N, C-alpha and C positions, 0 to 999 in steps of 0.2 A: 577562306581566312586559316590561317594555325593556329592554335592554341596551344602552350606547354603548361603542365598543371605543374603547380608550385612545388618545390622544392626537386624538381626533376630534374636530374643534370642532362646537363645543353651538351655534354658531349664525352667521349672516353679517352682513355689514355692507358699507358702498361709503363706501370712500374720499372725502372731500367733494372735493379737489379733482383726483386720481389721474388721470392719464389713460395708455391707454396706445397708442405708435405701432407699428403692425405693419407690413415691406418688402411695398412692393405686388406686387414681382415673385414672389413665395414662394405669391399664390393670397390667397385670402377670407382675414378674419380667423378662419372659419367652420377654417378647414384649416390652422391654426397653434398656436391654443392653445385651451382650451374656456371660453366662455361660454354665458351664460343671460341670458333675459329676465327682468330684475328691479323690479318699479313703473315697465317701458316704455321702462325703461336696458339696455341690453348692459352686461354685466358681466360682467368674468374670474372665473373659479370657482378661479384659482390666486391666491394672497395677493400680495404686493409682490415677497417674497424672491424666491419662487421664479421670478417674473415676472422677474427682475433677473438670474438664475442662467443663463434659457434664451436671454436674450441682447436680450431685447425694450428699447425706450427707453420709459422710464416720466419721468413727468413729471408736476407739480404746476403748475396751471395756475389760478391764482390772480386774484379780480379783485376790488379796493376800493373803496369807496362814496368813499372820499375824493379821488379823482382826480375824479370827479364833481362835489363839492365844491368845487374847484379851480377846476374848467372854469364852474362857475356865478361864483364870487367871479370871476372875472378878466373873465367877460362883464359883472360889474357896474362895475367899478373901470373899464372900458372906456368905458361908455354915461355913468357921471358924473364920473369923473375926465380920460377924455380920451387916459388912457396904457395902453398894453399890457404887460401882466407876462409875461415869460420866466424858465423856471427856472433857466435859464444866469446869468442876471442876478444872481439873489439872491446875497449874498454871503454863506457858511456862517461867517462870524467877526465876525457883530453882536452885539456886547456888550450892547444893549436886550434882544435875543432871549433870551439866554443868564439874565438878570436873572428874566426870567419865570420859568423855569424852578427859575434858585433858589431863588425864591420860595414856587414851589407854585403856581402861576397856569397850571393847566395845562386848564384846561376846552377840552373840546372840541378838545382837541389828540390828533394819531392817534398810539394805541398810549401817550399817556404821561395819560393823566385819570382814569383809576383813580385812587382813593385812595390805594392802595400806595404806588403809583410819584410820583405827588405827595411826599408825605414822605420817600420816598426821595430823589428831586430836591434838595430843604430839605436833608436830610445831606449829600448827595455835594458840592451847590455843584458843577456843572459850568461848566466854562470856553471848553471845545471841541466839537469833532462829535464828537471821539475818545470823548469823555467820554459822549454821548449814545449814543453805537453799541454801548457797554462796559455801560450801564444796560440796554437790551433784552436783552441777552445775558446778565447775573449776575442781574437781580430776574425769576425765574423759580423754580418749585421746588426742581430740583437744587442751584443753586448757595445759593439761602437756606438749603436745609436744611444744606450744609456749611459757610456760614458766609463762603463766598468776597464775596458781597456786601458784608459789613459789613468784610472787609478788604480789599476793592478802598476805602473810603471811607476806613479809616484811613490805606494806605500814599497813594493822591492827596492827602490834605490832611495829609500829613506827622506823624500821629501814631504810622506805626510805618515804620521803615525797607525801603524796597524795594529786597529783592534777588533777580536773576536769578539763576538752575540758570546751570552753566557751560556757556559756550557758546550760551549763550540771549542773550547778553545787548539783541543786536539784533534777536533775535525776538520779545521780549518788556519791550520798552522802555517802550512807549505803552501796556503795560498792566501797570505798575509790578511788573514780574518775576513777576504769575501766567499762568499759562496760561487763558484767556479764550475763545478762538475755536478751532473745530477747523482752519482752515489754521494755526494757531500748531502744532498736532500736525504735518501736514505738513512744514514746516518744519526742525523739530527733526528728524525722522527725514532729510530730504536733506540738513541741512546736518553733522550729528552721525555720522547712520548712515550716510552715502552713499546712499542710496535715489535710485530715480528716482520723478520727481511720481507718476509713476503707481502706484508698491510704497508711496509715502506715503498714497496716500487711499486705498491698498486695506488699509494698517496703518488710519486713521483708519474705517473701516467694519467693522475686523474688534474694532476698538476697541469701537466703539458697540453691536455685538450679545454683544459678549462671545464671540468663536467662538476659542477655545482651541486648534483644532487649526489654524488660523491664523494664530493669534496668539506661540504659541511658538517657532515658525523666524524669525519676524522680529523677535523679543525677542532670542533667542541674536545672530543676524547684528547686531542694535544695538550689544550689551554688546559684539561683540568689534570692530567697524570704530572703535566712537567711541573703549576704550579705548589703540585703536592709532593715535590721533591723542592721543593722550597725556593724557586725559581718565582720570579713578580710574575703577577699578568699583565701590566705593558708592555716588559720587555720579552713577554714568548708573544704575545700578540702581533710584537714588532716584529720579532723572527718570523712568523707564520707568514708576516704580509711579504718578507721580503721575499722569501721562499715564492711565494704563487707570483711575484714581480719575476724573479730570476728564472722560472718554469717557461714563459714565455720563449727562451731562447735558449734553456738550456743544451749542454752537450754532455756527453757521456764520457769519463777518464778514460777507460780502457779504446774506447777509438781516437781518442786524441791522443793517450801514449804511445797505440801502432803506428798512427802518423809520423809523431814528432820522432820515435826510434827508427824509422826508413828515412825521415829527412837526415837527421844524426848520421845514418851510414853513409847518407850520401856525400856529405861535408866530411866526413872522414876517409872515404875513399880518395876525396878530391887534394886533400892535405897529405897521404900519404903515397898513393899512387897516381899522380897528374896526368903521367902518360897515357895511363889504361882509361883511366874515367873521361878523357877529353873525346879520346879514341873512341868510344861506344858512343859518348854522348853526340859528336858529331855522326857517327853514322847513322845514331836514329835520328838529328835532325833534319838528316839529308835524305829520308826514306819519306821523313812527315814532308817536306817539300815539294818530292816527286807525287807522291798521295796529293797534296795539294793541288798541282801543277795537273796530273788526271784529272780529279776533279772540277777545275776548271775548263779544263778541257772539253770536257763532257759537257759541263751545260751551256756552252759554246756552240757545241754540235746542234745539242735539242732546240735552243735559241732558233741556231738556221734553220731547221726544221720547219719547227711551227712557225 
């Protein structure tokens, strides 16, 4: 009979993009943290939380195929139109581009092409890049479950009055009084609770992991300092409760902004250089279909052998 000790992980997995960076002056990686070989990759045997606690730098290094597609589109534009397109010259306030988002014509647009996001854009009627950034942050399981995505639509389109919590007017004005981004939590802690940026980030992380032993002292300090500034205790208690609830599904604005701008660029190319945009899009779709066919063929071969 086999027994598994309490809290012992049942299996292990590898983070798709997580990279651990260790200081060279302290010796090899083998001398600094436990590692193992897993399918030819050197993998830490500590979870991400323990790597952070030990003081190592952990980064998620992501690569997106969309950037390769942009390069291919630019190459076609240069050869066929004789123009060099630079991202820094692309206007982020092009209403022709937003009109396609408003109509839900998001085919092959980075992060916005799924059916649910097309429908959400049609409901939201985005007018600027701030709306697109918010879409990336709120159209996710947590905010959808809490109804935040619908509340954002109502406030943005004037069906519900946008009201900010006391002291948060400047912080949540662009999100119609709603706490949408992790950075807003940090700002609230800084401006109302008198925390440093580092302390504010510690609160953000503690709230996200629901580490009560870390949260409670910060909560007491926040209530004490914010009420000392003249805000009422009930309103500050309510604000803190909102931050705790929000932290369960919080998304960081910087990440959302990168995705939204990349999606905007995709739509911009579709508006201004449709021939080059769709040429590259169809080429990549054809390659994807070929890879899918090869994979299916391989599975069929394996099945026949077994």
